[in-house]
C-alpha positions in Angstrom: 36.5 19.1 -35.2 32.8 19.2 -34.4 31.0 22.5 -35.2 28.7 24.4 -32.9 25.6 22.7 -34.2 27.0 19.3 -33.5 28.1 20.3 -30.0 24.7 21.8 -29.2 23.0 18.6 -30.4 25.4 16.5 -28.2 24.6 18.7 -25.2 20.9 18.3 -25.6 21.3 14.5 -26.0 23.4 14.4 -22.8 20.7 16.2 -20.8 18.1 13.9 -22.1 20.1 10.9 -20.8 20.7 12.7 -17.5 17.0 12.9 -17.0 16.4 9.2 -17.7 13.9 7.3 -15.5 16.4 4.4 -15.3 18.9 4.8 -12.4 21.6 2.8 -14.1 21.3 5.0 -17.2 21.5 8.2 -15.2 24.6 6.9 -13.4 26.3 6.1 -16.6 25.2 9.4 -18.1 26.7 11.3 -15.2 30.1 9.8 -15.8 29.9 10.2 -19.5 28.7 13.8 -19.3 31.5 14.7 -16.9 34.1 13.3 -19.4 32.4 15.0 -22.3 32.4 18.5 -20.7 36.1 18.1 -19.6 37.4 17.2 -23.1 36.5 20.5 -24.7 35.7 23.9 -23.2 33.0 24.4 -25.9 31.2 21.4 -24.5 30.8 22.9 -21.1 29.8 26.2 -22.6 27.1 24.5 -24.8 25.8 22.6 -21.8 25.5 25.8 -19.8 23.7 27.6 -22.6 21.2 24.8 -22.9 20.7 24.7 -19.2 20.0 28.4 -19.2 17.4 27.9 -22.0 15.7 25.2 -19.9 15.6 27.5 -16.9 13.9 30.1 -19.0 11.3 27.6 -20.1 10.7 26.5 -16.5 10.3 30.1 -15.4 7.4 30.6 -17.8 5.2 29.1 -15.1 7.5 29.6 -12.2 8.1 25.9 -11.8 9.9 23.1 -13.5 8.4 21.5 -16.6 10.5 18.4 -17.0 14.0 18.8 -18.3 13.9 15.7 -20.4 11.0 16.9 -22.5 12.4 20.4 -22.8 15.7 18.9 -23.8 14.1 16.9 -26.6 12.6 20.1 -27.9 15.9 21.8 -27.6 17.5 18.9 -29.5 15.2 19.4 -32.4 15.8 23.2 -32.3 19.6 22.6 -32.3 19.3 20.4 -35.4 17.2 22.9 -37.3 18.5 26.2 -36.0 22.0 26.1 -37.5 21.1 25.3 -41.1 19.9 28.7 -42.3 18.4 31.9 -41.0 14.9 31.2 -42.2 14.8 27.8 -40.4 16.2 29.5 -37.3 13.2 31.8 -37.3 10.9 28.8 -37.8 12.6 27.1 -34.9 12.2 30.2 -32.7 8.4 30.2 -33.4 8.2 26.5 -32.7 10.1 27.0 -29.4 7.6 29.6 -28.4 4.7 27.2 -29.2 6.4 24.5 -27.3 6.8 26.8 -24.3 3.0 27.5 -24.4 2.4 23.7 -24.6 4.6 23.3 -21.5 2.5 25.9 -19.7 -0.8 24.2 -20.6 0.5 20.6 -20.0 2.4 21.2 -16.8 -0.4 20.6 -14.3 -1.4 17.3 -16.0 2.2 16.2 -16.3 2.8 16.9 -12.6 -0.3 15.0 -11.6 0.6 11.9 -13.7 4.1 12.0 -12.4 3.0 12.1 -8.7 0.0 9.8 -9.2 0.6 6.6 -11.2 -2.3 4.8 -12.8 -2.9 2.6 -9.7 -3.6 5.8 -7.7 -6.4 6.9 -10.0 -8.0 3.5 -10.0 -8.3 3.4 -6.2 -11.5 3.7 -4.3 -10.1 6.4 -2.0 -7.1 8.6 -2.7 -5.3 11.7 -1.6 -2.6 13.9 -3.1 0.6 15.5 -2.0 0.1 17.8 1.0 -3.4 16.6 1.4 -5.0 14.9 4.5 -8.2 13.1 3.7 -10.6 11.7 6.3 -13.3 9.2 5.5 -15.9 7.0 7.2 -16.0 3.6 5.6 -19.3 1.7 5.0 -18.8 -0.4 8.2 -18.3 2.7 10.3 -14.5 2.5 10.6 -12.6 5.8 10.3 -9.6 6.2 8.0 -7.3 9.1 7.2 -5.1 9.2 4.2 -1.9 11.3 4.3 -0.1 12.7 1.3 0.0 10.7 -1.9 -2.0 7.7 -0.7 -4.5 5.3 -2.2 -6.6 2.4 -1.0 -9.2 -0.1 -2.3 -12.0 -1.0 0.1 -13.8 -4.3 0.0 -16.5 -5.4 2.5 -18.9 -8.4 2.5 -20.8 -10.6 5.0 -17.6 -12.2 6.3 -14.7 -9.8 5.9 -13.6 -6.1 5.7 -10.4 -5.5 3.7 -8.4 -2.3 3.0 -5.8 -2.8 0.3 -3.2 -0.1 0.7 -1.9 0.6 -2.7 0.6 3.2 -1.5 1.1 5.8 1.1 0.1 6.2 4.8 -3.2 5.6 6.5 -4.5 6.0 10.1 -7.3 3.5 10.9 -9.8 3.5 13.7 -11.6 0.2 13.4 -15.3 -0.2 14.1 -16.1 -3.2 16.2 -17.7 -6.1 14.3 -16.9 -9.6 15.7 -18.4 -11.3 12.7 -16.2 -9.6 10.1 -12.5 -9.3 10.7 -10.8 -6.1 9.5 -7.6 -6.5 7.5 -5.1 -4.1 5.9 -3.2 -5.7 3.0 -0.1 -4.7 1.1 2.2 -6.8 -1.1 4.4 -7.3 1.9 1.9 -8.5 4.5 -1.5 -8.6 6.0 -2.5 -6.8 9.2 -5.5 -8.0 11.1 -7.0 -5.7 13.7 -7.5 -7.3 17.1 -8.4 -3.9 18.5 -8.9 -0.4 17.3 -6.3 2.2 16.2 -3.1 2.0 14.2 -1.2 3.6 11.3 0.3 1.8 8.3 2.7 3.1 5.6 3.6 1.3 2.4 6.1 2.7 -0.1 9.3 1.8 -1.8 11.0 1.4 1.5 8.6 -1.3 2.7 5.7 -1.5 5.1 5.7 0.1 8.5 3.1 -0.5 11.2 2.7 1.8 14.2 0.3 0.5 16.9 -1.6 3.3 18.8 -4.2 1.3 20.7 -4.9 -2.4 21.4 -3.1 -4.9 19.0 -2.9 -6.3 15.5 -1.7 -9.6 14.1 0.8 -9.4 11.1 1.3 -12.1 8.5 3.6 -12.4 5.5 2.0 -13.2 2.2 3.3 -16.8 2.4 1.7 -17.2 5.9 -1.8 -16.0 5.0 -1.9 -17.8 1.6 -0.7 -20.9 3.4 -3.5 -20.7 6.0 -1.3 -19.9 9.0 -3.0 -18.9 12.2 -3.9 -15.3 12.7 -5.9 -15.2 15.9 -2.8 -14.0 17.8 -2.9 -16.9 20.3 0.6 -18.1 19.5 2.3 -15.4 17.4 3.9 -13.4 20.2 5.5 -13.9 23.6 5.2 -10.2 24.5 8.8 -9.5 23.4 8.4 -9.8 19.6 8.8 -13.6 19.5 7.1 -15.4 16.7 6.5 -18.9 15.4 7.1 -20.0 11.8 3.4 -20.3 10.9 1.5 -18.0 13.2 1.1 -14.3 12.9 3.3 -11.8 14.8 1.2 -9.8 17.3 2.1 -6.1 17.7 0.8 -4.3 20.7 0.1 -0.7 21.5 3.3 1.3 21.7 5.2 -0.9 19.2 6.4 -0.4 15.7 7.2 -3.1 13.0 8.9 -2.6 9.7 8.5 -5.2 7.0 10.8 -5.2 3.9 11.3 -7.5 1.0 13.5 -9.7 3.2 10.8 -10.1 5.8 9.8 -8.6 9.1 12.3 -6.8 11.3 12.3 -6.7 15.1 9.4 -5.2 17.0 10.5 -1.8 18.4 9.0 0.5 21.0 7.6 3.8 20.0 5.6 6.6 21.7 1.9 6.4 20.6 1.2 9.9 21.8 3.9 11.4 19.7 2.7 9.5 16.6 -0.9 10.6 17.3 0.3 14.2 17.6 2.1 13.9 14.3 -1.1 12.9 12.6 -3.1 15.7 14.2 -0.5 18.4 13.5 0.6 17.1 10.1 4.1 16.3 11.3 6.4 13.4 10.7 7.6 12.0 14.0 10.7 9.8 13.7 12.9 8.1 16.2 16.2 6.6 15.0 14.8 5.9 11.5 16.9 5.5 8.3 17.1 8.7 6.2 15.6 7.0 3.1 12.5 6.0 5.1 12.1 9.7 6.1 12.6 10.9 2.5 10.0 8.4 1.3 7.5 10.0 3.6 8.5 13.5 2.6 8.3 12.6 -1.1 4.6 11.8 -0.8 3.9 15.3 0.4 6.4 17.2 -1.8 4.9 19.2 -4.7 7.3 17.5 -7.3 9.6 14.6 -7.7 12.0 14.0 -4.8 14.8 11.6 -5.7 17.6 10.3 -3.6 20.4 7.7 -3.5 18.8 5.1 -1.2 21.9 3.0 -0.8 24.3 5.9 -0.1 22.0 7.4 2.5 21.0 4.2 4.3 23.5 4.6 7.1 22.1 8.0 8.2 19.7 7.8 11.2 17.2 10.5 11.9 15.3 11.4 15.1 13.0 14.4 15.3 9.8 16.1 14.2 9.5 17.4 10.6 6.7 19.5 9.1 4.8 17.6 6.3 2.9 20.7 5.2 6.2 22.4 4.3 8.6 19.8 2.8 11.0 22.6 1.8 11.5 23.5 5.5 11.7 19.8 6.4 14.5 19.3 3.8 16.3 22.4 5.1 16.2 21.0 8.6 17.7 17.8 7.5 20.5 19.5 5.7 21.2 21.7 8.7 21.5 18.6 10.9 23.4 16.5 8.4 25.8 18.8 6.5 27.2 15.8 4.6 23.9 15.9 2.6 23.8 17.6 -0.8 20.4 18.9 -2.0 19.9 20.2 -5.5 16.6 21.5 -6.9 15.0 23.0 -10.0 12.5 25.7 -9.2 12.0 24.2 -5.7 10.0 21.3 -7.1 12.5 18.8 -8.6 14.8 17.8 -5.7 17.8 15.5 -5.7 19.4 14.4 -2.4 22.7 12.6 -2.2 26.0 12.9 -0.3 28.5 15.8 -0.7 31.4 14.7 -3.0 34.5 13.7 -1.2 37.0 16.6 -1.0 
């Protein structure tokens, strides 16, 4: 029979696995952890004690400090703390030092977690909850929303915004000699007019046309030299040819995923414009994962969710981006089948309520 030290070590190891960055590992860990806690009451008790310890560490700063890292510290403490009283006292002092390290390192850890390296290398960037407005060197206006980043390249023949991630609102300065493009790994958008919004994240690329029109090409089209002047890409109802760009007009929305472009859909430019001005997310019959992607870029900590399980839920409404906690509560109120779990209001997990 395992002694208390072994059980404490096993509990810490399980929590490390439950906080893995790999989705498959987390799924396997959830099943294994449930079986482990069910086979012996001492297992569930040890897990609860360790969770209480982690919560105490998190409350040192009033916010979460990363359960995986704290669990690894707890794992070391569990190994040393049961050998003899002297080493328990040493472990206690080490734990106190680790808690101080957590306090000092937390801001940097949160920044790195929310902003991967590509974000820091960008020419222009913004952070969660931030709305950043800039005038580009050609006179065009651009606003970045939430965790967003772009590269900007301009020369005698072209103007290119490479959207690394996030959402931008663009008001293009006229320049007939230099076309203005927004590029993502999923497509190129060429401005044939003035004002539009683009979002690029894990869910794909979404274009919302506020004024005039743009031409959209897939990577294969633009690398293959397909036409992008808009002369043959649209029949006014979303029609497209194989080689030419798809033209999207004011009042239309287009979503492009890894499988290609979806149908052009109508949207209300005034409502979208209002959302940008008032820092709101305006959605009309959009998949819930797409909505959560947007909220995640404004949330103060990680916001994780089961994309496949939530894909069938459609959302319409207006959500506050400056208060993601309120936005999540509104979603849960309207969709009671959702389960939302959080640690110190920063780490948030969204999935479906278990079947009763």
